[in-house]
KEVEX-168540 format. One line per field, with one value per residue (C-alpha): residue in three letters; x, y, z. Coordinates in steps of 0.25 Angstrom, whole numbers. Each point is the difference from the previous one (the first is absolute). Layout:
<rs>
aa <- ALA	...
x <- X	...
y <- Y	...
z <- Z	...
</rs>
This chain:
<rs>
aa <- MET	LEU	LYS	CYS	SER	MET	ASN	TYR	PHE	GLY	THR	ALA	ILE	ALA	THR	THR	ILE	VAL	LEU	LEU	ALA	ALA	SER	CYS	THR	ARG	GLU	PRO	ASP	ARG	THR	ALA	GLU	GLN	THR	ALA	ALA	ALA	VAL	VAL	ILE	SER	ASN	VAL	THR	ILE	VAL	ASP	GLY	THR	GLY	ILE	ALA	PRO	PHE	ARG	GLY	ALA	VAL	ARG	ILE	ARG	GLY	SER	ARG	ILE	GLU	ARG	ILE	GLY	GLU	ILE	ASP	ALA	LEU	PRO	GLY	GLU	SER	VAL	VAL	ASP	GLY	HIS	GLY	MET	VAL	ILE	ALA	PRO	GLY	PHE	ILE	ASP	SER	HIS	SER	HIS	VAL	ASP	GLY	ASP	ILE	LEU	SER	HIS	THR	ALA	ALA	LEU	ALA	ALA	VAL	SER	GLN	GLY	ILE	THR	THR	VAL	VAL	VAL	GLY	GLN	ASP	GLY	GLY	SER	PRO	PHE	PRO	LEU	ALA	GLY	PHE	PHE	ALA	ASP	LEU	GLY	ARG	ASN	PRO	ALA	ALA	ILE	ASN	ILE	ALA	ALA	TYR	ALA	GLY	HIS	ASN	THR	ILE	ARG	ARG	GLN	ILE	MET	GLY	GLU	ASP	PHE	ARG	ARG	PRO	ALA	THR	ALA	GLU	GLU	ILE	ALA	THR	MET	GLN	ASN	LEU	LEU	ARG	GLN	GLU	LEU	ALA	SER	GLY	ALA	LEU	GLY	LEU	SER	THR	GLY	LEU	GLU	TYR	ASP	PRO	GLY	ILE	TYR	SER	ASP	PRO	GLN	GLU	VAL	LEU	ALA	LEU	ALA	GLN	VAL	ALA	ALA	ASP	ALA	GLY	THR	ARG	TYR	ILE	SER	HIS	VAL	ARG	SER	GLU	ASP	ARG	TRP	PHE	GLU	ASP	ALA	ILE	ALA	GLU	ILE	ILE	ASN	ILE	GLY	ARG	VAL	THR	GLY	MET	PRO	VAL	GLN	ILE	SER	HIS	ILE	LYS	LEU	ALA	MET	LYS	ARG	LEU	TRP	GLY	GLN	ALA	PRO	ALA	ILE	ILE	GLU	THR	LEU	ASN	ALA	ALA	ARG	ASP	GLU	GLY	ILE	ASP	ILE	THR	ALA	ASP	ILE	TYR	PRO	TYR	GLU	TYR	TRP	GLN	SER	ASP	LEU	MET	VAL	LEU	LEU	PRO	GLU	ARG	ASP	PHE	THR	ASP	ARG	GLU	ALA	VAL	ALA	PHE	ALA	LEU	GLU	GLN	ILE	ALA	PRO	PRO	ASP	GLY	LEU	TRP	MET	THR	GLN	PHE	ASP	PRO	GLN	PRO	GLU	TYR	VAL	GLY	ARG	THR	LEU	SER	GLU	ILE	ALA	ALA	ALA	ARG	GLY	VAL	ASP	ALA	VAL	THR	ALA	PHE	MET	GLN	LEU	ALA	ALA	GLU	SER	ALA	ALA	MET	GLU	ARG	GLN	THR	GLY	LYS	PRO	ALA	ASN	SER	ILE	ILE	GLY	THR	SER	MET	ILE	GLU	ASP	ASP	ILE	ARG	GLN	LEU	LEU	ALA	TRP	PRO	GLU	THR	ASN	VAL	CYS	THR	ASP	GLY	GLY	LEU	ILE	ASP	LEU	HIS	PRO	ARG	SER	HIS	GLY	ALA	PHE	THR	ARG	VAL	LEU	ALA	ARG	TYR	VAL	ARG	GLU	GLU	ASN	LEU	LEU	SER	LEU	GLU	GLN	ALA	VAL	HIS	LYS	MET	THR	GLY	LEU	THR	ALA	ARG	HIS	MET	GLY	PHE	ALA	ASP	ARG	GLY	ILE	LEU	ARG	GLU	GLY	ALA	VAL	ALA	ASP	LEU	VAL	LEU	PHE	ASP	PRO	ALA	ALA	VAL	GLY	ASP	ARG	ALA	THR	ALA	GLN	GLN	PRO	ASP	LEU	LEU	SER	ASN	GLY	VAL	ILE	ALA	VAL	TRP	VAL	GLY	GLY	GLN	GLN	VAL	TYR	GLY	ASP	GLY	THR	VAL	GLY	ASN	ALA	ARG	PRO	GLY	GLN	ILE	ILE	ARG	SER	THR	SER	THR	THR	ALA	LYS	GLU
x <- 0	11	5	12	-1	3	6	13	-4	5	14	-4	-5	12	10	-6	3	10	6	0	13	-5	-12	8	8	0	-7	4	-4	-12	-5	-10	-10	2	-2	-12	-11	8	-3	11	-5	13	5	-9	1	-3	-9	-1	-11	9	2	15	5	-2	10	2	0	-10	-10	-1	-14	-1	-14	-7	12	11	13	10	2	13	9	-5	4	-12	3	-5	-15	-3	-10	5	-7	8	-5	7	5	-14	-4	-3	-7	-8	-14	-8	-9	-13	-3	-14	-8	-15	3	-8	-12	3	13	-8	-6	12	12	9	0	4	-2	10	11	0	6	10	-9	3	-7	-12	-6	-15	-10	1	-8	-6	-6	5	-5	-7	4	15	1	-10	6	14	-6	-7	14	6	-9	0	14	4	12	3	3	-11	0	-12	-4	-12	-10	-6	-13	-2	2	-9	-11	0	-2	-10	-7	-8	0	13	-3	5	12	2	-3	11	-6	0	14	4	-7	7	13	-2	-4	13	8	-6	4	14	1	-3	12	-5	11	-7	-12	-4	-10	-8	-5	-7	-9	-12	0	13	-3	-9	10	7	15	-1	-6	11	11	-6	0	14	5	-4	8	12	-1	1	13	-7	-3	-10	-3	-11	-8	0	-13	1	9	-6	-9	7	13	9	-9	0	15	1	-9	9	12	-6	-3	14	4	-9	2	14	-4	4	-11	-2	-8	-7	1	5	-6	-4	-14	-5	3	4	10	7	14	1	8	12	-8	-6	14	5	-11	4	14	-2	-8	11	10	-9	2	-13	1	-9	1	-9	-3	-4	-5	5	-14	-7	-13	-6	-12	-11	-15	-9	-2	15	-1	-11	5	-14	-6	-11	-1	-12	9	2	11	8	0	4	11	5	-1	7	12	2	-5	-4	-11	8	11	-10	-6	-8	6	-12	-15	-10	-12	5	12	2	6	12	12	-7	3	-9	0	-4	-11	-6	0	-8	-10	-1	4	12	11	-5	-14	6	8	-12	-8	10	3	-15	-2	12	-5	-14	6	9	-11	-7	12	9	12	8	-6	10	15	7	14	3	11	5	15	11	13	10	-6	1	15	3	-7	5	14	-1	9	-11	-10	-1	-8	-13	-12	-12	-6	-7	2	-12	-1	-3	11	13	8	-4	8	11	3	14	4	-5	10	12	-4	-4	7	13	3	-7	0	12	-7	5	12	-3	5	-9	-12	2	3	-14	-6	7	9	-6	-14	4	5	-13	-8	9	5	13	4	-6	3	16	8	9	4	-10	-12	-12	2	-11	7	-3	8	-3	6	3	0	-14	-8	-12	-15	-10	-13	-9	-13	-6	7	4	4	11	12	13	13	13	-3	7	-2	-4	3	-8	6	10	-10	-2	-15	1	8	-3	-12	-7	-2	3	-6	8	-7	11	-5	1	-9	9	-4	4	14	-4	0	-9	-10	0	-3
y <- 8	-2	12	-3	9	-11	0	-8	-12	-2	-3	-12	-7	5	-6	-14	1	-10	2	-13	1	-11	9	12	-3	11	-4	2	12	0	7	11	-9	-11	10	8	-7	-2	6	0	2	4	3	-10	-10	-14	-9	-11	-9	-12	4	4	13	13	5	13	1	2	-7	1	-3	-3	-2	-9	-7	3	1	3	1	6	12	6	13	5	2	10	-2	-7	6	1	0	4	-8	9	-12	-6	-14	-7	-14	-9	4	-6	-12	-2	-15	2	11	3	11	-10	7	14	-1	2	13	5	-4	10	-9	12	-8	-10	8	11	-10	-6	-12	-4	-14	-5	-14	-1	-11	-1	-7	-9	11	3	7	-10	-5	5	0	11	8	-1	5	12	3	-1	10	9	-2	5	7	-13	-14	-10	-15	-9	-13	-7	0	-12	7	6	-14	-6	10	-2	-15	0	13	3	-14	1	-2	-15	-8	-1	-14	-7	4	15	-1	-6	11	10	-6	2	14	2	-6	11	11	-5	-1	14	3	0	-2	-11	-2	9	-3	8	-11	10	6	-5	-9	-6	-2	-11	-8	-12	-2	-11	10	10	-10	-5	13	4	-13	5	13	-8	-9	12	5	12	3	2	12	0	9	-13	-6	7	12	-1	-12	-11	6	-12	-9	10	0	-15	0	9	-7	-13	5	4	-14	-8	8	5	14	13	4	14	5	13	12	-9	5	-5	6	-4	2	-14	0	13	-2	-14	6	-9	-12	2	3	-13	-7	6	-2	-15	-1	7	-10	-11	6	7	13	8	15	12	15	10	15	8	4	-5	0	-7	3	-9	-1	-3	-15	-3	0	-11	-12	-7	12	2	14	-4	-8	10	-9	-1	15	3	-10	8	13	-5	-8	5	14	9	10	12	-5	-4	11	0	3	-2	-2	3	-1	13	6	10	-12	0	3	-3	-11	-11	6	14	-6	-8	12	8	-12	-1	-15	-8	-3	-15	5	11	-10	-10	12	5	-14	-2	13	-2	-14	5	10	-10	-9	12	5	-12	8	1	10	1	1	1	2	-8	0	-14	0	5	7	-10	-11	8	3	-14	-5	11	-3	-15	-2	-6	12	10	13	2	10	-8	13	6	13	6	-5	5	-8	8	-13	3	13	-2	-15	0	14	-3	-12	9	11	-8	-13	4	15	1	-14	-6	-13	-2	6	8	-11	-11	8	3	-15	-3	10	-5	-12	-8	3	-3	-14	-3	4	-7	13	-2	14	10	2	1	11	-7	2	-5	1	8	14	1	10	9	11	4	8	-10	12	5	-12	-3	-2	11	-8	-2	-6	14	4	-13	7	9	-3	-4	8	-2	-8	9	-7	-14	-6	-12	-7	11	11	10	-1	8	12	13	-6	-2	-11	3	-5	-12	-13	-11	-10	-15	-12	-10	-14	-13	-5	-14	-7	-11	11	4	-13
z <- -22	11	7	8	12	9	14	2	8	14	5	7	-12	-8	9	-3	-15	-5	-14	-8	-9	-9	-4	-2	-13	-11	-13	-14	-8	-9	-12	1	-7	10	12	-5	7	13	14	11	14	7	14	6	12	-6	8	-10	6	3	15	-2	6	-8	-9	-8	-15	-12	-8	-15	-6	-15	-5	10	6	10	-9	10	15	6	-3	-12	-8	-8	-15	-10	-2	13	10	14	13	12	12	10	8	2	-1	-13	2	-9	-1	12	-3	7	1	5	-6	-4	-11	-10	6	-5	-9	-13	4	8	-9	6	13	9	13	-5	-7	11	9	-10	-5	-14	-1	7	1	0	0	15	11	-10	-8	-14	-13	-8	-10	1	-15	-1	12	-7	-13	7	6	-14	-6	12	7	13	7	7	-3	3	3	4	7	-3	11	6	5	-14	-6	10	-2	-15	2	12	-1	12	4	7	15	-1	-4	-15	-7	-7	-14	5	4	-13	-7	9	-3	-15	2	8	-11	-10	10	1	-15	0	8	15	10	7	9	11	11	9	10	10	-11	-8	-7	3	15	-3	-8	7	0	-10	-10	2	-1	-13	-6	5	-6	-14	3	5	-13	-8	7	7	14	11	9	11	9	9	6	13	5	14	6	-8	-4	3	-8	-11	0	0	-12	-9	5	-4	-14	-2	5	-9	-13	2	-5	6	10	6	12	-4	10	11	14	14	0	13	15	3	-11	4	4	-8	-12	5	0	-14	-6	7	-8	-13	2	3	-13	-8	6	-5	-14	-1	-7	9	1	4	-3	11	1	11	7	12	-7	-12	-10	-4	3	12	-3	0	15	0	-7	2	-7	10	5	9	8	12	7	-13	-2	14	-1	-13	7	12	-6	-14	-3	12	-3	2	-10	-10	-10	-12	-14	-7	5	-12	9	8	-7	11	9	-9	9	13	9	5	14	-6	-8	12	8	-11	-1	15	0	5	-10	-3	-3	-9	-8	-2	-5	-9	-6	-2	-7	-9	-3	-4	-9	-7	-3	-7	-8	-1	4	13	9	11	3	13	6	12	10	4	0	9	-4	6	-8	-13	3	2	-12	-9	4	-4	-12	-8	1	-10	0	-6	1	-1	-6	-12	-7	6	14	14	7	0	-4	-15	1	10	3	-6	4	14	1	-4	10	12	-1	-6	3	14	6	-7	-1	-14	-7	-13	-9	8	-2	-14	-2	6	-10	-12	-2	10	-5	-15	5	7	-12	-10	-7	-8	-5	11	15	-2	-5	-10	-14	-10	10	-3	4	11	10	12	5	14	12	11	10	-4	-6	8	0	3	-3	12	3	0	-12	-8	-13	5	-9	6	2	-5	-13	-11	-13	-5	-14	-6	-11	-2	0	11	5	13	5	7	7	-13	-10	-15	-12	-3	2	-3	10	-5	2	7	-3	6	-6	2	-14	6	3	-14	-7
</rs>
């Protein structure tokens, strides 16, 4: 599959390479039988995921594992891939993904592998496949090109217990039943508990309910990840809540897609980082992930925490402080599909009304259709962040990169988040060094997710690898063309099998299900 017609990478990067003598010892000879299944990726710049400086060498894959890293002479019977000096790194790990919605019908996972992603973590924002055992069984019968791990979603569990009567705090008996259901999902291999506290039905939970469930995950030796209760109006309180969960339970806690999504919060990244650092100094293992865009994707009602689209004052506040009409556009609107791709300002003009009125009309029409069909009828992208905050939050040492995207998605992050970081924040702006950025996509993410044998190029680790050109790698996906593939990703291996090269996905589907390694969770 791989055609090695690659350009030698730039001199500026070449001069940063450090040869690690300890990694460059010669190996003993092997018999032809021993080398028959080996692949050697030679003449590469190794960025190993730990954050250390790049070094030159080669990587030998045997079966699904990395057998050797360093100076390697290919032996008879071994396949050789000439990397032409390009970068070889661990396959990127997406700590916040929504591919669970379409992976079973799109097993090639092109949106992921084309930007170097080899492992995704689903069950996010409080929503997970249910039961996880069934989802994992389906993946076992219909494997994907990428590895998949999953959290158990609070919203999913809450709806199982409370049904449509969810607009209230849960009773003690309901919480106990939720705890038992969570234990079931953890026993199936969930990495821990995820919450989406801005979404139904979790928005109606009180902190005591969330803490009670988080404690179950902590007792099982797992972890907690959260779309926090507010990313705008009550952001500080939401951060205090997740910090307290980490404090009380002692478990690792992660803020999903950290953002300052409101005008009054713009420029406050140093303050939030100070708060997070103070929590870590206290011994709380709090971390975050982030995607590199100023705009998010959700639905109309997420802008209204009281869920009242007839409240004109609340709508006006949201459009003034959180998502301006010309920066908010429809990615789904079933009552009038022709609105997809149009901004709220454009829709308001077409209807001959002001933006607030247009929003209220769209929300009402969408709600009416949802009552008829029982399915979501709208989706929006809203612009709420500023670039300077993104830079500072991305640079925080405990922030790893994510997409927050699916495989079929109208937000460009699904096809370009990782390559965008490598192009914009490494090559163009020098915010991060190459090894820092790769660390935030691999080794750091593996630590945040509790993965033991992925995320770092080391002998014995799973052979999830990406080969890319640091002088050319970059995103092409835009809001207008969100499915354009990235440049500069040359080849991707998952479990030692090449799944991507020459801009296409092959037939191999070596992706594995990654379950929690906690022995407590399996009891």
